[in-house]
TORPA-4810 file (N, C-alpha, C, O; in nm, 3 decimals):
<nodes>
NODE_1_0.084_-0.118_0.000_0.000_0.000_0.000_0.089_0.124_0.000_0.180_0.136_0.082_M
NODE_2_0.061_0.216_-0.092_0.140_0.337_-0.106_0.101_0.437_0.002_-0.017_0.455_0.034_K
NODE_3_0.202_0.502_0.058_0.182_0.601_0.164_0.178_0.740_0.101_0.254_0.768_0.008_V
NODE_4_0.090_0.826_0.152_0.082_0.963_0.099_0.212_1.038_0.130_0.288_0.999_0.218_S
NODE_5_0.234_1.144_0.057_0.353_1.227_0.080_0.353_1.284_0.222_0.457_1.291_0.288_R
NODE_6_0.236_1.324_0.267_0.225_1.378_0.403_0.262_1.273_0.506_0.334_1.301_0.602_E
NODE_7_0.211_1.151_0.487_0.241_1.044_0.581_0.389_1.006_0.575_0.450_0.979_0.677_Q
NODE_8_0.445_1.005_0.453_0.588_0.974_0.438_0.672_1.078_0.512_0.772_1.043_0.575_A
NODE_9_0.633_1.206_0.503_0.707_1.312_0.572_0.696_1.294_0.724_0.794_1.312_0.797_A
NODE_10_0.576_1.259_0.771_0.558_1.235_0.914_0.639_1.114_0.960_0.699_1.116_1.068_L
NODE_11_0.642_1.009_0.879_0.720_0.890_0.912_0.869_0.924_0.921_0.938_0.882_1.013_N
NODE_12_0.915_1.001_0.824_1.057_1.040_0.824_1.091_1.119_0.950_1.194_1.095_1.013_R
NODE_13_1.004_1.214_0.986_1.027_1.294_1.106_1.028_1.205_1.230_1.109_1.226_1.320_E
NODE_14_0.939_1.108_1.235_0.934_1.017_1.350_1.062_0.934_1.358_1.113_0.909_1.467_R
NODE_15_1.113_0.892_1.244_1.239_0.816_1.241_1.354_0.903_1.293_1.433_0.857_1.375_I
NODE_16_1.363_1.026_1.247_1.471_1.117_1.290_1.460_1.145_1.440_1.561_1.142_1.510_V
NODE_17_1.340_1.172_1.489_1.320_1.197_1.633_1.362_1.075_1.715_1.433_1.088_1.815_E
NODE_18_1.319_0.958_1.672_1.352_0.834_1.744_1.503_0.812_1.741_1.563_0.778_1.843_T
NODE_19_1.563_0.831_1.626_1.707_0.810_1.612_1.785_0.911_1.697_1.887_0.876_1.756_A
NODE_20_1.737_1.035_1.704_1.805_1.136_1.785_1.813_1.092_1.930_1.913_1.114_1.998_A
NODE_21_1.707_1.029_1.978_1.706_0.979_2.115_1.789_0.852_2.128_1.875_0.843_2.216_T
NODE_22_1.764_0.754_2.043_1.828_0.623_2.058_1.978_0.627_2.031_2.055_0.558_2.098_L
NODE_23_2.021_0.707_1.935_2.166_0.720_1.912_2.233_0.780_2.036_2.341_0.735_2.075_F
NODE_24_2.171_0.881_2.097_2.230_0.942_2.216_2.231_0.845_2.334_2.325_0.844_2.414_R
NODE_25_2.127_0.763_2.344_2.121_0.665_2.454_2.221_0.551_2.436_2.286_0.511_2.532_E
NODE_26_2.233_0.499_2.314_2.307_0.375_2.292_2.434_0.389_2.208_2.512_0.295_2.197_R
NODE_27_2.454_0.507_2.150_2.569_0.525_2.062_2.538_0.479_1.921_2.442_0.406_1.898_G
NODE_28_2.619_0.524_1.828_2.597_0.491_1.687_2.602_0.341_1.662_2.516_0.287_1.592_Y
NODE_29_2.700_0.273_1.719_2.714_0.129_1.697_2.626_0.047_1.792_2.618_-0.075_1.777_D
NODE_30_2.561_0.112_1.887_2.483_0.041_1.987_2.341_0.007_1.944_2.267_-0.057_2.018_G
NODE_31_2.303_0.051_1.825_2.168_0.022_1.776_2.171_0.007_1.625_2.240_0.082_1.555_I
NODE_32_2.096_-0.089_1.577_2.089_-0.114_1.434_1.967_-0.050_1.371_1.878_0.001_1.439_G
NODE_33_1.964_-0.054_1.239_1.854_0.004_1.163_1.721_-0.061_1.201_1.621_0.009_1.217_V
NODE_34_1.718_-0.193_1.215_1.592_-0.262_1.247_1.535_-0.212_1.379_1.414_-0.189_1.390_A
NODE_35_1.620_-0.196_1.481_1.572_-0.148_1.610_1.534_-0.001_1.607_1.442_0.041_1.677_D
NODE_36_1.604_0.079_1.528_1.566_0.220_1.511_1.426_0.230_1.451_1.342_0.306_1.498_L
NODE_37_1.403_0.152_1.346_1.272_0.154_1.281_1.164_0.100_1.374_1.053_0.154_1.378_M
NODE_38_1.195_-0.005_1.447_1.099_-0.059_1.542_1.064_0.047_1.647_0.948_0.062_1.684_K
NODE_39_1.166_0.119_1.695_1.143_0.226_1.792_1.053_0.335_1.738_0.981_0.400_1.813_G
NODE_40_1.058_0.357_1.607_0.973_0.457_1.543_0.836_0.400_1.508_0.749_0.472_1.457_A
NODE_41_0.816_0.271_1.534_0.688_0.208_1.503_0.669_0.176_1.357_0.557_0.167_1.308_G
NODE_42_0.782_0.157_1.287_0.778_0.129_1.144_0.856_0.001_1.114_0.931_-0.048_1.198_L
NODE_43_0.839_-0.051_0.994_0.910_-0.172_0.957_1.048_-0.139_0.902_1.070_-0.031_0.846_T
NODE_44_1.138_-0.233_0.919_1.276_-0.218_0.874_1.283_-0.187_0.725_1.366_-0.107_0.682_H
NODE_45_1.196_-0.250_0.647_1.201_-0.236_0.502_1.185_-0.095_0.451_1.232_-0.063_0.342_G
NODE_46_1.119_-0.010_0.526_1.097_0.127_0.480_1.214_0.221_0.500_1.211_0.334_0.452_G
NODE_47_1.317_0.176_0.570_1.428_0.264_0.605_1.492_0.328_0.482_1.508_0.449_0.476_F
NODE_48_1.527_0.245_0.382_1.602_0.296_0.268_1.517_0.377_0.171_1.569_0.436_0.077_Y
NODE_49_1.387_0.380_0.195_1.302_0.473_0.122_1.319_0.616_0.174_1.285_0.712_0.105_G
NODE_50_1.372_0.627_0.294_1.391_0.759_0.357_1.537_0.803_0.362_1.566_0.922_0.350_H
NODE_51_1.629_0.707_0.379_1.770_0.741_0.401_1.859_0.650_0.318_1.827_0.533_0.296_F
NODE_52_1.970_0.704_0.273_2.065_0.625_0.196_2.146_0.529_0.281_2.191_0.425_0.234_G
NODE_53_2.164_0.565_0.408_2.244_0.482_0.498_2.214_0.519_0.643_2.151_0.621_0.671_S
NODE_54_2.260_0.435_0.733_2.246_0.464_0.875_2.322_0.593_0.910_2.277_0.671_0.993_K
NODE_55_2.435_0.615_0.846_2.512_0.737_0.873_2.438_0.862_0.826_2.450_0.967_0.889_E
NODE_56_2.363_0.852_0.716_2.280_0.965_0.673_2.177_0.999_0.779_2.152_1.116_0.808_D
NODE_57_2.117_0.894_0.838_2.021_0.916_0.946_2.091_0.979_1.067_2.036_1.070_1.130_L
NODE_58_2.211_0.933_1.098_2.286_0.991_1.210_2.305_1.141_1.189_2.289_1.218_1.283_L
NODE_59_2.339_1.182_1.069_2.360_1.324_1.041_2.233_1.403_1.069_2.238_1.509_1.132_A
NODE_60_2.119_1.353_1.023_1.993_1.423_1.047_1.955_1.421_1.194_1.904_1.520_1.247_E
NODE_61_1.980_1.309_1.260_1.948_1.298_1.403_2.033_1.396_1.484_1.984_1.459_1.578_A
NODE_62_2.160_1.408_1.449_2.248_1.504_1.518_2.200_1.647_1.496_2.195_1.726_1.590_C
NODE_63_2.165_1.679_1.373_2.116_1.813_1.344_1.990_1.843_1.424_1.974_1.952_1.478_A
NODE_64_1.900_1.746_1.431_1.775_1.762_1.506_1.804_1.785_1.655_1.750_1.878_1.715_K
NODE_65_1.888_1.700_1.712_1.919_1.711_1.855_1.986_1.844_1.886_1.953_1.908_1.986_A
NODE_66_2.080_1.887_1.803_2.148_2.014_1.829_2.057_2.133_1.807_2.068_2.233_1.878_L
NODE_67_1.965_2.124_1.710_1.867_2.232_1.692_1.785_2.250_1.819_1.758_2.363_1.861_D
NODE_68_1.744_2.139_1.879_1.667_2.147_2.004_1.750_2.209_2.116_1.699_2.289_2.193_Q
NODE_69_1.877_2.172_2.125_1.965_2.230_2.227_1.983_2.379_2.206_1.978_2.457_2.301_S
NODE_70_2.003_2.419_2.082_2.019_2.561_2.049_1.895_2.639_2.091_1.906_2.747_2.149_V
NODE_71_1.778_2.585_2.063_1.653_2.652_2.102_1.643_2.667_2.254_1.602_2.772_2.304_Q
NODE_72_1.681_2.562_2.327_1.677_2.570_2.474_1.774_2.677_2.524_1.741_2.753_2.614_R
NODE_73_1.894_2.683_2.466_1.990_2.786_2.506_1.935_2.925_2.478_1.945_3.015_2.562_W
NODE_74_1.876_2.943_2.360_1.820_3.074_2.326_1.709_3.114_2.422_1.700_3.230_2.462_Q
NODE_75_1.626_3.018_2.460_1.518_3.047_2.555_1.575_3.087_2.692_1.523_3.179_2.755_Q
NODE_76_1.678_3.020_2.737_1.738_3.052_2.867_1.796_3.193_2.866_1.780_3.269_2.961_R
NODE_77_1.863_3.227_2.757_1.922_3.361_2.747_1.813_3.467_2.737_1.823_3.573_2.799_V
NODE_78_1.710_3.439_2.658_1.601_3.536_2.644_1.529_3.559_2.776_1.485_3.671_2.804_A
NODE_79_1.516_3.455_2.857_1.446_3.466_2.985_1.524_3.549_3.087_1.464_3.615_3.172_A
NODE_80_1.656_3.546_3.077_1.739_3.620_3.174_1.869_3.661_3.106_1.973_3.600_3.131_A
NODE_81_1.865_3.763_3.020_1.984_3.799_2.942_2.109_3.826_3.026_2.220_3.789_2.986_P
NODE_82_2.093_3.890_3.142_2.210_3.922_3.225_2.268_3.798_3.293_2.385_3.797_3.331_Q
NODE_83_2.189_3.694_3.308_2.234_3.570_3.371_2.240_3.455_3.270_2.242_3.339_3.310_Q
NODE_84_2.243_3.486_3.142_2.237_3.384_3.039_2.349_3.281_3.047_2.324_3.161_3.034_G
NODE_85_2.471_3.327_3.067_2.584_3.235_3.076_2.565_3.139_3.193_2.581_3.017_3.178_R
NODE_86_2.530_3.193_3.309_2.508_3.110_3.427_2.393_3.013_3.408_2.398_2.899_3.453_G
NODE_87_2.287_3.058_3.340_2.171_2.971_3.316_2.209_2.853_3.227_2.164_2.741_3.249_A
NODE_88_2.291_2.879_3.126_2.336_2.771_3.037_2.422_2.673_3.116_2.402_2.551_3.108_I
NODE_89_2.518_2.724_3.191_2.607_2.638_3.269_2.527_2.558_3.372_2.548_2.438_3.386_I
NODE_90_2.438_2.625_3.443_2.357_2.557_3.545_2.273_2.444_3.486_2.261_2.337_3.547_D
NODE_91_2.215_2.466_3.369_2.128_2.363_3.311_2.209_2.250_3.248_2.163_2.135_3.243_S
NODE_92_2.327_2.280_3.200_2.410_2.179_3.133_2.475_2.084_3.233_2.480_1.963_3.211_Y
NODE_93_2.525_2.140_3.340_2.603_2.061_3.437_2.514_2.013_3.552_2.539_2.044_3.668_L
NODE_94_2.412_1.938_3.516_2.318_1.885_3.615_2.319_1.733_3.613_2.348_1.673_3.509_T
NODE_95_2.288_1.671_3.724_2.272_1.524_3.725_2.166_1.478_3.625_2.182_1.374_3.561_P
NODE_96_2.059_1.554_3.613_1.953_1.515_3.519_2.007_1.506_3.376_1.982_1.407_3.307_R
NODE_97_2.082_1.608_3.333_2.140_1.605_3.199_2.235_1.487_3.185_2.234_1.416_3.084_H
NODE_98_2.316_1.469_3.285_2.415_1.361_3.283_2.348_1.223_3.279_2.393_1.134_3.207_C
NODE_99_2.243_1.207_3.355_2.179_1.076_3.370_2.081_1.041_3.259_2.032_0.928_3.253_D
NODE_100_2.051_1.136_3.173_1.954_1.112_3.065_2.015_1.146_2.929_1.974_1.244_2.866_Q
NODE_101_2.112_1.068_2.883_2.178_1.102_2.756_2.084_1.108_2.637_2.109_1.184_2.543_P
NODE_102_1.978_1.030_2.638_1.885_1.030_2.526_1.813_1.162_2.505_1.765_1.190_2.396_G
NODE_103_1.806_1.243_2.609_1.742_1.373_2.600_1.843_1.487_2.610_1.805_1.604_2.608_A
NODE_104_1.971_1.453_2.620_2.073_1.554_2.644_2.150_1.595_2.520_2.106_1.577_2.407_G
NODE_105_2.265_1.651_2.546_2.352_1.706_2.442_2.405_1.596_2.350_2.460_1.496_2.396_C
NODE_106_2.387_1.616_2.221_2.437_1.519_2.123_2.589_1.514_2.121_2.647_1.411_2.088_A
NODE_107_2.654_1.624_2.155_2.800_1.627_2.152_2.857_1.535_2.260_2.951_1.459_2.234_V
NODE_108_2.801_1.540_2.381_2.852_1.455_2.488_2.823_1.308_2.460_2.903_1.221_2.493_T
NODE_109_2.709_1.281_2.399_2.669_1.142_2.375_2.731_1.083_2.250_2.759_0.963_2.245_A
NODE_110_2.754_1.165_2.148_2.792_1.112_2.017_2.920_1.171_1.958_2.962_1.133_1.849_L
NODE_111_2.982_1.264_2.029_3.099_1.332_1.973_3.206_1.237_1.924_3.256_1.252_1.813_G
NODE_112_3.243_1.140_2.005_3.349_1.046_1.965_3.304_0.958_1.848_3.383_0.930_1.759_A
NODE_113_3.179_0.916_1.848_3.127_0.836_1.736_3.129_0.917_1.607_3.176_0.869_1.504_D
NODE_114_3.078_1.037_1.613_3.065_1.121_1.493_3.202_1.160_1.438_3.218_1.174_1.317_V
NODE_115_3.299_1.177_1.525_3.434_1.211_1.478_3.491_1.105_1.386_3.580_1.134_1.305_A
NODE_116_3.442_0.981_1.396_3.489_0.872_1.312_3.402_0.851_1.187_3.430_0.763_1.106_R
NODE_117_3.299_0.931_1.174_3.206_0.917_1.062_3.246_1.007_0.945_3.346_1.078_0.950_C
NODE_118_3.166_1.000_0.842_3.190_1.082_0.724_3.154_1.228_0.746_3.110_1.266_0.854_G
NODE_119_3.175_1.309_0.643_3.158_1.453_0.657_3.016_1.499_0.690_3.001_1.600_0.758_P
NODE_120_2.913_1.429_0.645_2.776_1.476_0.671_2.745_1.477_0.821_2.693_1.576_0.873_A
NODE_121_2.778_1.369_0.889_2.751_1.363_1.033_2.841_1.461_1.109_2.794_1.530_1.199_A
NODE_122_2.969_1.468_1.071_3.060_1.562_1.139_3.013_1.706_1.118_3.013_1.786_1.212_R
NODE_123_2.973_1.738_0.995_2.927_1.874_0.966_2.801_1.909_1.044_2.786_2.022_1.091_D
NODE_124_2.709_1.812_1.058_2.585_1.838_1.132_2.616_1.870_1.278_2.561_1.965_1.334_A
NODE_125_2.703_1.792_1.339_2.737_1.816_1.480_2.817_1.945_1.493_2.793_2.023_1.586_L
NODE_126_2.910_1.968_1.403_2.992_2.090_1.408_2.906_2.215_1.391_2.931_2.317_1.456_A
NODE_127_2.806_2.208_1.305_2.718_2.323_1.285_2.643_2.357_1.414_2.629_2.473_1.450_Q
NODE_128_2.597_2.255_1.483_2.529_2.277_1.611_2.622_2.338_1.714_2.583_2.428_1.789_G
NODE_129_2.745_2.291_1.719_2.844_2.346_1.812_2.871_2.493_1.779_2.878_2.577_1.868_V
NODE_130_2.884_2.524_1.651_2.906_2.664_1.612_2.790_2.752_1.658_2.812_2.865_1.704_R
NODE_131_2.667_2.701_1.645_2.551_2.779_1.688_2.552_2.800_1.840_2.521_2.909_1.888_Q
NODE_132_2.587_2.696_1.914_2.593_2.710_2.060_2.702_2.809_2.100_2.682_2.891_2.189_Q
NODE_133_2.817_2.800_2.036_2.924_2.895_2.066_2.883_3.039_2.034_2.921_3.132_2.105_L
NODE_134_2.805_3.056_1.927_2.758_3.190_1.891_2.663_3.247_1.997_2.658_3.368_2.017_A
NODE_135_2.590_3.161_2.064_2.503_3.205_2.174_2.587_3.237_2.297_2.563_3.338_2.364_I
NODE_136_2.682_3.152_2.327_2.761_3.164_2.450_2.862_3.278_2.445_2.881_3.348_2.545_L
NODE_137_2.927_3.299_2.332_3.037_3.396_2.324_3.000_3.537_2.371_3.075_3.595_2.449_A
NODE_138_2.889_3.594_2.327_2.858_3.731_2.372_2.828_3.742_2.521_2.828_3.852_2.577_P
NODE_139_2.803_3.629_2.585_2.773_3.627_2.729_2.900_3.619_2.813_2.896_3.637_2.935_L
NODE_140_3.012_3.593_2.749_3.139_3.572_2.818_3.207_3.704_2.853_3.192_3.803_2.782_E
NODE_141_3.281_3.704_2.965_3.365_3.820_2.993_3.478_3.825_2.891_3.524_3.722_2.843_P
NODE_142_3.521_3.944_2.859_3.632_3.958_2.765_3.640_4.098_2.711_3.540_4.169_2.703_G
NODE_143_3.760_4.137_2.673_3.783_4.273_2.624_3.728_4.294_2.483_3.692_4.406_2.446_A
NODE_144_3.720_4.186_2.405_3.670_4.197_2.268_3.607_4.064_2.225_3.610_3.966_2.300_D
NODE_145_3.551_4.063_2.105_3.479_3.945_2.056_3.570_3.823_2.044_3.528_3.711_2.069_A
NODE_146_3.695_3.846_2.007_3.789_3.733_1.994_3.815_3.669_2.130_3.817_3.546_2.142_Q
NODE_147_3.836_3.750_2.231_3.858_3.697_2.366_3.733_3.626_2.419_3.743_3.522_2.484_E
NODE_148_3.616_3.683_2.391_3.491_3.620_2.434_3.472_3.485_2.365_3.428_3.388_2.428_Q
NODE_149_3.505_3.477_2.237_3.493_3.350_2.165_3.589_3.247_2.223_3.552_3.131_2.242_R
NODE_150_3.711_3.288_2.251_3.809_3.197_2.310_3.759_3.142_2.443_3.773_3.023_2.472_R
NODE_151_3.701_3.229_2.525_3.647_3.186_2.653_3.526_3.095_2.635_3.509_2.999_2.710_Q
NODE_152_3.443_3.124_2.536_3.325_3.039_2.508_3.370_2.899_2.467_3.310_2.800_2.510_A
NODE_153_3.473_2.890_2.386_3.524_2.759_2.344_3.576_2.683_2.466_3.548_2.564_2.482_I
NODE_154_3.651_2.751_2.551_3.704_2.685_2.671_3.592_2.639_2.764_3.595_2.527_2.816_A
NODE_155_3.493_2.725_2.785_3.381_2.688_2.872_3.301_2.572_2.812_3.262_2.480_2.884_D
NODE_156_3.277_2.578_2.683_3.200_2.472_2.617_3.273_2.339_2.630_3.213_2.237_2.664_Y
NODE_157_3.402_2.340_2.603_3.481_2.217_2.613_3.482_2.166_2.757_3.477_2.045_2.778_A
NODE_158_3.488_2.255_2.854_3.484_2.213_2.994_3.350_2.149_3.028_3.346_2.048_3.098_A
NODE_159_3.241_2.207_2.980_3.108_2.151_3.009_3.090_2.014_2.944_3.044_1.920_3.008_M
NODE_160_3.127_2.004_2.817_3.116_1.875_2.747_3.203_1.771_2.816_3.158_1.659_2.842_V
NODE_161_3.326_1.807_2.845_3.417_1.714_2.911_3.367_1.671_3.047_3.382_1.555_3.085_G
NODE_162_3.308_1.764_3.121_3.257_1.731_3.254_3.147_1.626_3.245_3.145_1.532_3.325_A
NODE_163_3.057_1.642_3.150_2.948_1.544_3.137_3.003_1.409_3.093_2.961_1.305_3.143_V
NODE_164_3.097_1.409_2.999_3.157_1.283_2.954_3.225_1.211_3.071_3.204_1.092_3.092_V
NODE_165_3.305_1.284_3.147_3.374_1.223_3.261_3.274_1.180_3.368_3.287_1.071_3.424_V
NODE_166_3.176_1.263_3.397_3.077_1.228_3.500_3.003_1.100_3.465_2.968_1.022_3.554_A
NODE_167_2.978_1.077_3.337_2.907_0.956_3.295_2.991_0.829_3.312_2.938_0.719_3.307_R
NODE_168_3.120_0.844_3.332_3.206_0.727_3.352_3.187_0.663_3.488_3.211_0.544_3.505_L
NODE_169_3.143_0.743_3.585_3.131_0.694_3.722_2.996_0.626_3.745_2.891_0.682_3.715_F
NODE_170_3.001_0.503_3.799_2.878_0.434_3.837_2.821_0.493_3.964_2.700_0.490_3.986_A
NODE_171_2.908_0.545_4.048_2.866_0.605_4.175_2.812_0.745_4.149_2.887_0.833_4.107_D
NODE_172_2.682_0.767_4.174_2.625_0.901_4.149_2.697_1.012_4.225_2.708_1.124_4.173_P
NODE_173_2.746_0.984_4.344_2.815_1.089_4.420_2.940_1.136_4.347_2.968_1.256_4.342_A
NODE_174_3.016_1.042_4.291_3.136_1.081_4.217_3.099_1.154_4.088_3.163_1.253_4.051_Q
NODE_175_2.997_1.105_4.021_2.951_1.169_3.898_2.909_1.313_3.926_2.950_1.405_3.855_S
NODE_176_2.830_1.333_4.028_2.781_1.466_4.061_2.894_1.556_4.110_2.890_1.678_4.089_H
NODE_177_2.995_1.497_4.174_3.111_1.575_4.218_3.183_1.638_4.099_3.224_1.754_4.105_E
NODE_178_3.197_1.563_3.992_3.262_1.615_3.870_3.181_1.732_3.816_3.236_1.838_3.787_V
NODE_179_3.050_1.712_3.802_2.964_1.818_3.749_2.973_1.944_3.834_2.984_2.055_3.781_L
NODE_180_2.966_1.927_3.965_2.966_2.042_4.055_3.101_2.114_4.055_3.106_2.237_4.064_E
NODE_181_3.210_2.038_4.045_3.342_2.102_4.044_3.358_2.192_3.922_3.408_2.304_3.934_A
NODE_182_3.317_2.144_3.807_3.330_2.224_3.685_3.230_2.340_3.687_3.264_2.452_3.649_V
NODE_183_3.109_2.314_3.731_3.008_2.418_3.742_3.057_2.531_3.833_3.051_2.648_3.795_R
NODE_184_3.106_2.497_3.951_3.154_2.598_4.046_3.270_2.677_3.989_3.279_2.798_4.008_A
NODE_185_3.360_2.610_3.920_3.476_2.678_3.861_3.432_2.777_3.753_3.480_2.890_3.748_T
NODE_186_3.341_2.734_3.667_3.295_2.823_3.560_3.216_2.941_3.615_3.232_3.054_3.570_L
NODE_187_3.131_2.915_3.713_3.051_3.024_3.769_3.136_3.118_3.855_3.101_3.236_3.869_L
NODE_188_3.246_3.070_3.911_3.335_3.158_3.987_3.396_3.264_3.897_3.430_3.373_3.944_A
NODE_189_3.411_3.235_3.770_3.464_3.335_3.676_3.371_3.455_3.667_3.417_3.568_3.655_Q
NODE_190_3.240_3.430_3.674_3.144_3.541_3.672_3.163_3.631_3.794_3.164_3.753_3.782_D
NODE_191_3.180_3.570_3.909_3.195_3.648_4.034_3.326_3.725_4.035_3.331_3.838_4.084_R
NODE_192_3.433_3.665_3.981_3.563_3.731_3.987_3.579_3.841_3.883_3.660_3.932_3.900_S
NODE_193_3.501_3.833_3.775_3.517_3.931_3.667_3.401_4.027_3.656_3.400_4.114_3.569_Q
NODE_194_3.302_4.012_3.743_3.188_4.103_3.739_3.097_4.072_3.622_3.118_3.973_3.553_G
NODE_195_2.996_4.157_3.599_2.900_4.132_3.492_2.967_4.144_3.357_3.056_4.226_3.336_P
NODE_196_2.921_4.060_3.265_2.977_4.066_3.129_2.905_4.170_3.047_2.939_4.189_2.930_S
</nodes>
């Protein structure tokens, strides 16, 4: 039975949404096409009608996940422009974010996997990182835009690294200790340098 164009578009979106979650939860190699399609409530056979390869789906899933992260960052900054940097740091370095990779940052969950993939997946993740840095940089202390960008890159890398390291610990207390140490260090910069 032939599916309408509208239904095909909805199916594709459901596949990308499901993949964005499942890839972050299980990693690129941790789930196959059949299970991705099953998770989307569709049959395995329809996959190649939508995507050329699993890696093509990964690229779209990464773009989707990072778009959602960018929107959340923009909302946090819009809600409290003077505290935007702190709001981003506070929301990123939380046990909830750490403990729920399927709903969290695609960079922390998939960065190492995507680095080994082809250009489409790497470009999708890199584009999201560039967008996040563009939000963070103007919120950073610094004498000029170049210094603010440098600080945004350092802060971003510290946040991503903190979540990656925190996820290594089975003991929640140790995991949360990592998150809190990096969070406190980053937020101390705000106190020592005054308002940005």
